[in-house]
N, C-alpha and C positions, 0 to 999 in steps of 0.2 A: 632538236633542243626544246622546242615548244612543248612536246608531249612529256619530256622529262621534267620540265618546269611545272606543268600541271600535275604530274604524279607527285613531285615533292611538295607542292602546295597542298594537295589533297591529303597527303600523308601527315603533314604538319597540322592541318586542321583536325584530322582524326585524332592524332596524339593529344593535341590541346583539349579537344572536347572530352576525351577519356579522362584526362587529368582533372579537368574542372568537374566532371560528373562524379568522379570518385571522391573529390573533396566535398561535394554536396552530400554524398552518401555518408561520409565520415561526420560531417557537421550534423546531419539529421540523426545519426546514431548517438552522437554526443548529446544532442538536445533531448532525445528520448530518455537516455540514461539520467540526465540532469532532472527531468520531470519526475521520473520514478523516485530518485533519491530525495528530491524536495518533498514529494508527497509523503514518503515514509517518515522523513524527519519531522515534517509538519504535524503528523499524527502524534508522535511521541512528545513533541514540544507542547502541543495543545493539551495532552494528557497531563504532563508535568505541571502546566500552568492552570490546570483545572478549568480549561475552556471547553466544557463538555459538549456544547452545541457544535463546536468545530470538530471535536472528536467524532461525534455522531455523523457529521457530514463527510468525514474522511473515510468512513467505513463502506464496504461493499454492501449491496442490497442483501446478499446472503447473510453477511455478518449481522446486519441490523435485524433481519427477520428471525435469525436464530436467537439473538439476545432477547428480543421481544417475547418469543415463544418460551424461553427458559424462565424469564421473569414472570410471565403470565402463569405458567405451570406452577411455579414455586408459591406465588401468592395464593393461588386457588387451592393449594394443598392445605394451607394453614389458616387463611383468613377468609373474610367475606368474598363472595364471588364478584369478580369484576371482569368486564369484557376485554378481549384481546385488543380491540381497537382503542380502548381507553389506555392501555399500557403503551401501545404504539404511539398514540397521540402525545402521551406524556414525554416519551423520549424525543419526539420531534420538537416539542416545546421546551425541552430541557427542564422538565418539571421535577417534582419531588422524588418520584421513583427513579428517574434518570440520574439525578444527583446522588441519591443513595447507592445506586448500582455502581457508578463510577468511583465514588469515594471508597466503597468496599473493595473495588477492583484495585485501587491504589494502595490499600492496606496490604495487599498480597503481591503487588508488583511495583517496583521502583523504576520509573522511566529512565533515570540516570544510569541504570544497568546497561541500557541500550545506547543512550545518548553520549555518555562519558566514559563508560568502562568496556566498550565493545568496539571492535574493528568492523567496518562496513565494506563490503565488496559487492559490486553489481554482479548479479547472477545472469541467468538467461532472460532475454527479452524476446518474445515471439508473439507477434500480433498484439492482442489485447491482454497478454499475460506477462508478468515480470516477477523476478525474485531478487531479493536483496539478501545476501549471505551475511549473517551476524556472528561474530566470534567474541563471546564474552571472555574477558581476560582471565577469569578463574575457572574456565571450563575447557575441557579438551575437545568438546563437540561444537559444531556449528549449528545455528538455527537458520531456517529459511523463512523470511517474511515474504508472503505472496501478495502481489498487487494486481489489480485488474482495472482495465480501462473501461469505464462506464460513463455514459453521458458526456463523452469527450474529455474526461480527465481521469487520472489514476486514483484509485481508492484502495485502502488497505484491507486485505482479507484477513482480519484478525481470527475469525472462526476457521477459515480455510487453512490458516497457517498453524494454529496452536490448539484448536479444540480436540484434535485427535489425542492429545496428551491427557485431556480430562478423563478419558476412558480408563487410563492406567492409574490415575491419581486416586480415584474413588475408593 
């Protein structure tokens, strides 16, 4: 009877530990999904509220670098030459170029399209990469917003998500 009691006790402990560990996995998965959705929503809210410094901080390093390069190239096509570092610094300080860029961006994109007129679903989350699937109410197609974990937090991959479309729009 003693060995049966030990067997049952060990079995109960094993079952309980599996239950609690799977609950932790579910909790951690939910926490990551919540972090991803909060980061994505925060980006669009900051854009809507014209908090451009927060918008800039929400972006991935690739998105920031691409935007700086595009602004640098455009300015140097038309106006006096300025250095790429000047453009980069302006965006980090939320300077005149940054505000001009984001205000122009907002003339072509209404954040309410995503915030109020789209359904959001969490897509794949794998390691430091995540997607949020956006379904605009007036479209038959979904869009995928890509997010990447950098420096310990999730950042919106604006370029990684949508710049491929720019090739076709030109």
